[in-house]
N, C-alpha and C positions, 0 to 999 in steps of 0.2 A: 266963420265957416259953419255950415249947417250942422245941427246935431245929427249924429249917425255917421259922420264922415271923419276920417283921421288922415291927415296929410293928403286929402283929396281922394281917399279910397274909402268906399262904403264899408262899415263894420258888418253890415248884414250879408255881404257877399262871402261865400265859402272860399277858402284859399285856392281850391282847384279851379275856380271860375275867374280868378284875377289874372291880369296880363303880367308879363315879365316885369314891366315898369312898376306896376302896382305892388307886386310882391317885394320888389327891391325897396320901394318907398316905405313899406311897412317894416321891413327888416332894418333899414337904416334910421327909422323914426324921422324921416325927412319928407319933403314935399314930392309930389308926383313929377313936377317940373324938373327937380334935381335928379330924380331917378331916370327920367327920360334923357336928360342931358348926359348922364354917365353912360347909359347904354349906347347912345349915339357916338360918344367919344371912343368907346371900345369896339363898336360895330356889332353889339349884341351881347346877350348873356353868356354864351359859351366862351367868348374872348375875355369877358370880364373875369369869370371864375378861373380862367387859365393864367391870368396875369399874377405876378408875384405880389404878396401883401404890401411890400414897400411901394409898389406902384400905386396901390389904392390910396396909401397915406399921402401921396403927392397931390391928390385931388382936393384942392382948396375948398371946394363947395361942400365937402362932407366932413362932419365933425368926427373927432378921433374915436368917440364911443361907437359911432356908426360903423367905421371900418373894423373895429374890434369885434362887433357883433357879426359882421360879414365873415371875418376870418373864422370865428367860432362856428358859424352855421356851415361853412364849407368843410371844416374839419369833421363835424358830425356827419355830414353827407358822405365824406370819404370813408369814414369808419363803417357806416352802414353798408356802403357799397362793397367793402371788403368781405363782409359776412353775409350779404344778402343772397349771393348765389347758392349757398348751402342751405339757407333758411327758407327760401321761397317755396310756397306750396305748389304742388302739381295738381292740375285739374284734369282728372281722368273721366269723370262722369258728370251727368247733370246734377246728381246729388252733391258732388263736391262743389260745383259752381253755386248751387242754391245755398249751401251752408256758408259759403264765402260772402254772400250778400243778404243773408237772412235778416240782418238789422233793418232792411228796407221795409219790412212789414209794419214797422212802428212809425213810419213817416206819415205825417198828416197830409202832405201834398204829393203829387205824383212826380217822381224823380226818374231820370234815365241815367244808368250807370253802365260802364264798360268794364269787362274783365279782360285786360290785355295780356296776351300770352306770348312767350317766346317759342322757338321751334321745338322745344321739349315740353310744351304745355305748362311751363312754370309761369306763375303770375309775375308780370312786370309792374303793373299798376292797376288801380281800380278807380279811375276818375269819374266824377259825376259831370255829365256834359249838359244836362238840362234839368231845370226845375219848373214844374208847371203849377196848375191849380188843383183844387179838389176834384175837378171834372176831367182832367187829362192834360196831355202835353201835345204841342205841335212843333215838330222840328223836321229838318231835312236830312237825308242820308249824308250829305256833305259835312254836316256837323259831327257825325259819327267818325268819319274817316280822317278828319283833321287831327283828332287825338291819336288815332291808330297810327297814322303816318309819323306824327311827331315822336312817338315812342318806338318807331321801327318794329312794330308788332306784325308778324305774319298771319296771326289768327286771333280772334277775339270772340267773346260772348256778350251779347246785348242783354241787359236786364232792366226792367222797370217795375214799379209797384202799382197796385190798385188799392188806393186808400179805402175804398168802399168795402173791401174785405173779400171779394170774390175774385179768384185768380183766373177765371175763364178768359181765354183770349177773345178779344173783340174782332170784328171784321177789319177795323183799322189797324189793329196789331198785326194781323196776318198780312195785310197789304204792305205795311211798313217793312215787315221782315222780307218779303219778296223784293222790295226795292233795294234794301241794304245788301241782300245776296247778289242781286244783279250788278250793283255798283262795285261790290267786292271782286267779282269776277273780272271786271275791267282793270282793276288795280292789282290783281293777283293776291288778294287778301281774303282769307276765308272767315265767314261768319259761322261759328261752330254750333251756336244755339241762340235762342231768344227765350229768356226766362221771365215769367211774370210772378212776382212775389206779393202775397197778400196775407191778411190775418188768418184766413181759412186754409192756407197752404200755399203751394206754388205749382206752376205748370211749366213744362218744357214744350215749346212748339215743335221741336225736333222729335221728341218722344211721341207726340201726338200726330206726327206726320203732316203738320200744317206749314205750308210754304217751303219746307225742305224736301 
């Protein structure tokens, strides 16, 4: 197996960029083929996590320590979910949103991140949906809404960084924002803002009246 891969999953890929099967393979310390077979057996990740632990242990292709790790991971997720509703921050302003993703100013490559919100503007998740080069990123609005729909988020904020240090929006940033807004209207999902984060500060396209 090539160096840099573990169980068929690249070590260089951030967790949020992995598929359900790849995440399961890492968690079980097993092969990607095994993880895909398990998901196929159950009909997907939601059905797997809803199955009783005794059912997991009947899977002969999974080692006992793998099912123990799965049970522990799901219990952690359950406990986090119990407390998450009260602890989730509320994003009321562009300043709130910028503070939530301020770490992006340190990134050497351009990343695209979403701040997914519920109907009360509480943060649901902050997935990274794309990682580009020093010079920029190229992606389609469909890639944005895949994550938004997966999390059942009615509204979100788009954020990306400028590694060169200048947060000024480019013409491409403005056009992309217009395209995402238009796509969101068709899906009844609202883009609340587009933030650009850089070493020299940050910019809100909505505050600047660009595309919104």
